[in-house]
C-alpha positions in Angstrom: -15.4 2.0 13.8 -14.4 1.6 17.4 -11.3 -0.6 18.1 -12.1 -3.0 20.9 -8.7 -4.6 21.5 -8.2 -3.7 25.1 -11.7 -4.9 26.2 -11.2 -8.2 24.4 -7.7 -8.6 25.9 -9.1 -7.9 29.4 -11.7 -10.6 29.0 -8.8 -13.0 28.4 -6.9 -11.7 31.5 -4.4 -9.6 29.5 -4.1 -6.2 31.2 -0.8 -4.9 29.8 0.4 -4.4 26.2 3.6 -6.1 27.0 1.7 -9.3 27.9 -0.4 -9.0 24.7 2.9 -8.5 22.7 4.4 -11.6 24.3 1.3 -13.8 23.5 1.3 -12.5 19.9 5.0 -13.4 19.5 4.3 -16.9 20.9 1.7 -17.2 18.1 4.1 -16.1 15.5 3.5 -12.4 15.2 6.4 -10.1 16.1 5.2 -6.6 16.7 7.5 -3.7 17.6 6.9 -1.9 20.9 5.7 1.2 19.0 3.3 -0.7 16.9 1.9 -2.6 19.9 1.5 0.7 21.8 -0.5 2.1 18.8 -2.7 -1.0 18.6 -3.2 -0.9 22.5 -3.9 2.8 22.9 -5.6 4.0 19.8 -7.5 3.0 16.6 -5.2 1.6 13.9 -5.5 3.3 10.6 -4.4 0.0 8.9 -4.0 -3.6 9.9 -2.9 -6.4 7.9 -5.4 -9.3 7.7 -2.8 -11.8 8.6 -2.1 -9.9 11.8 -5.8 -9.5 12.5 -6.2 -13.2 12.2 -3.4 -13.9 14.7 -4.8 -11.3 17.1 -8.3 -13.0 16.8 -6.7 -16.4 17.5 -4.8 -15.2 20.6 -8.0 -13.4 22.0 -10.3 -16.3 20.9 -12.5 -13.7 19.2 -13.7 -12.7 15.7 -12.8 -9.5 13.8 -16.4 -8.2 14.5 -15.5 -8.4 18.3 -12.5 -6.1 17.6 -14.1 -3.8 15.1 -17.3 -2.5 16.4 -19.6 -0.5 14.0 -20.8 2.9 14.9 -23.7 3.7 12.6 -24.6 6.9 14.5 -21.3 8.4 13.5 -21.8 7.5 9.9 -25.3 9.1 10.0 -23.9 12.2 11.5 -21.4 12.5 8.5 -24.1 12.1 5.9 -25.1 15.4 4.3 -28.6 16.5 5.1 -30.9 16.8 2.1 -33.5 19.5 1.9 -37.1 18.4 1.3 -37.9 18.9 -2.4 -41.0 21.1 -3.0 -44.1 19.4 -4.5 -43.7 21.5 -7.8 -40.3 19.8 -8.5 -41.8 16.4 -9.2 -40.7 16.3 -12.7 -37.3 17.8 -11.9 -34.0 15.9 -12.6 -32.9 13.6 -9.8 -30.3 15.0 -7.4 -26.6 14.4 -8.5 -24.4 12.3 -6.3 -20.9 13.4 -5.4 -19.5 16.5 -3.8 -21.5 19.4 -4.9 -20.7 19.0 -8.6 -22.3 21.2 -11.1 -23.9 20.1 -14.4 -21.6 19.8 -17.4 -21.8 22.6 -19.9 -24.4 22.3 -22.7 
């Protein structure tokens, strides 16, 4: 996911995190300077849904405007599967998980 807060803020004429913090406070969301800096400059690891709702209200946007999917990154993390040989048609299906072995017999 890509965090798009600064772009959406810029579209509303908000160019500084202090201005965004003031507008959030006016809307009822008090954010510390440190937390605002983290939201403004990076990708938040967590965000409360109530906070996200207020941010969207202030920026007149939806959560999907702030959280942009990056399917190519997901695809890059997916393990590559080898092509099964034609003789293995009747073989057991591949196991899901992290390289787990079969249980003992």
